[in-house]
Structures are given as structure tokens and as C-alpha cells.
C-alpha positions as CSV (number, residue, x, y, z in Angstrom):
1,M,6.7,65.3,-48.8
2,R,6.4,61.8,-47.4
3,T,4.4,59.4,-49.5
4,L,3.3,55.8,-49.3
5,R,3.1,53.6,-52.4
6,F,0.9,50.6,-53.0
7,P,0.3,48.4,-56.1
8,R,-2.6,49.7,-58.3
9,S,-4.3,46.3,-57.7
10,A,-4.9,47.5,-54.1
11,A,-7.5,50.0,-55.3
12,P,-11.2,49.0,-54.7
13,A,-13.8,48.4,-57.3
14,P,-16.2,51.3,-57.6
15,G,-18.8,51.1,-54.8
16,N,-16.4,49.4,-52.5
17,V,-13.8,50.3,-49.9
18,A,-10.3,48.9,-49.7
19,T,-7.8,49.4,-46.9
20,V,-4.0,49.5,-47.3
21,E,-1.5,49.6,-44.5
22,S,2.1,50.8,-44.1
23,G,4.1,51.9,-41.1
24,G,1.2,51.4,-38.7
25,R,-1.1,53.6,-40.8
26,R,-4.3,52.1,-42.2
27,I,-5.9,54.1,-44.9
28,G,-9.3,53.5,-46.7
29,L,-9.4,54.0,-50.4
30,V,-12.7,54.8,-52.1
31,W,-13.6,55.9,-55.7
32,V,-16.3,58.6,-55.9
33,D,-17.1,60.2,-59.3
34,G,-13.9,58.8,-60.8
35,V,-11.7,60.3,-58.1
36,L,-9.8,58.0,-55.7
37,H,-10.0,59.3,-52.1
38,G,-8.0,58.3,-49.0
39,L,-9.4,58.4,-45.4
40,A,-7.9,57.3,-42.1
41,D,-9.3,54.0,-40.9
42,A,-10.3,55.6,-37.6
43,C,-13.5,57.3,-36.7
44,P,-12.6,60.6,-35.0
45,H,-15.5,60.2,-32.6
46,R,-14.3,57.0,-30.7
47,G,-11.7,55.4,-32.9
48,A,-13.9,52.8,-34.6
49,P,-12.4,51.1,-37.7
50,L,-14.3,53.4,-40.1
51,C,-13.0,52.1,-43.4
52,S,-12.3,48.4,-42.7
53,A,-15.5,47.7,-40.8
54,G,-17.8,50.6,-41.8
55,S,-20.2,50.7,-44.8
56,L,-20.2,52.8,-47.9
57,V,-23.7,54.3,-48.1
58,R,-25.7,56.8,-50.3
59,R,-26.8,60.1,-49.0
60,V,-30.6,60.3,-48.2
61,E,-32.3,63.7,-48.3
62,S,-35.8,65.0,-48.4
63,E,-36.9,67.2,-51.3
64,R,-40.2,68.8,-50.8
65,E,-42.3,65.9,-49.4
66,E,-40.3,63.2,-51.1
67,I,-37.3,61.1,-49.9
68,V,-34.4,61.1,-52.4
69,V,-31.5,58.7,-52.4
70,R,-28.5,60.3,-54.0
71,E,-25.9,58.6,-56.2
72,P,-23.1,57.7,-55.9
73,A,-22.5,56.1,-52.5
74,D,-20.2,58.8,-51.0
75,R,-20.6,58.4,-47.3
76,L,-18.7,56.1,-44.9
77,R,-20.9,54.9,-42.0
78,C,-19.2,54.2,-38.7
79,P,-19.8,50.7,-37.5
80,W,-20.2,51.7,-33.9
81,H,-22.5,54.7,-33.8
82,K,-23.7,54.9,-37.4
83,W,-22.4,58.4,-38.0
84,D,-21.8,59.2,-41.7
85,F,-18.6,60.8,-43.0
86,D,-18.5,62.4,-46.5
87,V,-15.7,60.7,-48.5
88,R,-14.9,63.9,-50.4
89,T,-14.5,66.3,-47.4
90,G,-14.2,64.0,-44.3
91,A,-17.1,66.0,-42.7
92,C,-19.6,64.2,-40.4
93,A,-23.3,64.8,-41.1
94,E,-24.2,64.3,-37.5
95,A,-21.5,66.4,-36.0
96,P,-20.3,69.0,-38.6
97,R,-17.2,70.0,-36.6
98,M,-15.9,66.4,-36.6
99,R,-13.9,65.3,-39.6
100,V,-12.1,62.1,-40.4
101,R,-8.5,62.6,-41.6
102,R,-8.1,62.7,-45.4
103,Y,-5.1,61.8,-47.5
104,R,-4.3,63.1,-51.0
105,V,-4.2,60.1,-53.3
106,W,-3.2,59.7,-57.0
107,L,-2.2,57.1,-59.5
108,E,1.3,57.0,-60.9
109,D,2.1,54.4,-63.4
110,D,1.2,51.1,-61.7
111,E,1.0,52.5,-58.2
112,I,-1.3,54.2,-55.9
113,V,0.5,57.1,-54.2
114,V,-0.7,58.5,-50.8
115,S,0.6,61.7,-49.5
116,L,1.0,61.9,-45.7
117,A,1.0,65.7,-45.8
118,P,-2.1,67.3,-44.3
119,V,-4.9,68.0,-46.8
120,R,-5.7,71.7,-46.9
121,D,-9.2,72.7,-48.0
């Protein structure tokens, strides 16, 4: 299994996105509910810089006749077409068959380790 390693200091603060790069791959790192997630920095729709130029947003839903804003911010919004991608699953709310590539990420000592193996759901 091929992995990339980055200093732990490269991790974002909660509520933010950080990007790391190695070997031509740019990966966005995001904390959601205490879990560090990794996503490709390319929107699968048209290749926009999803993590480095997109926004981390909260999910907005309607419950009965009320609008509810969910915590935590767990969606990345594409800067070009404003489509939202779930950080946990990579799924797009606007086009459910479209998914951003995800990377398995974990902390090991003072490093962030990113697996380049495909994530299987």
C-alpha cells in the first residue's frame, strides 16, 4: 500500500480545510466529528479546485415547515458551480452519482498518513 506522509502541523483547525501536496497530488484535509478526512482537490464535475478554493459549509434541510442548519460543517462547496460534496462519503447532493475521490487518512506519531489505495465503502 502506497502512502504519503505529512507533518501533523499540516492538519487544519476544526471548521477549516487544509491542502497538502506530494507527487502532483493535492489532497484536502478536513476534520468532521473528530475524524480526519482526505479528499481530492478536484471537483469530479469540471475539475475545479474543490478543497483549495471551495468552502466548507453546513447542510441545510427542511424539517416540517422549518429550515434547519445542521452541525458540523461537513460539506465542501465547489467554487465554480456551487455543488456540495459530503466530506464523509464524497457524494454530491446535486448529482448523487457523482463522487469526489476520498483518501483514507490517519495520524501516526507526529505525522498525517494518507493512503493512496482506493477507499471501499
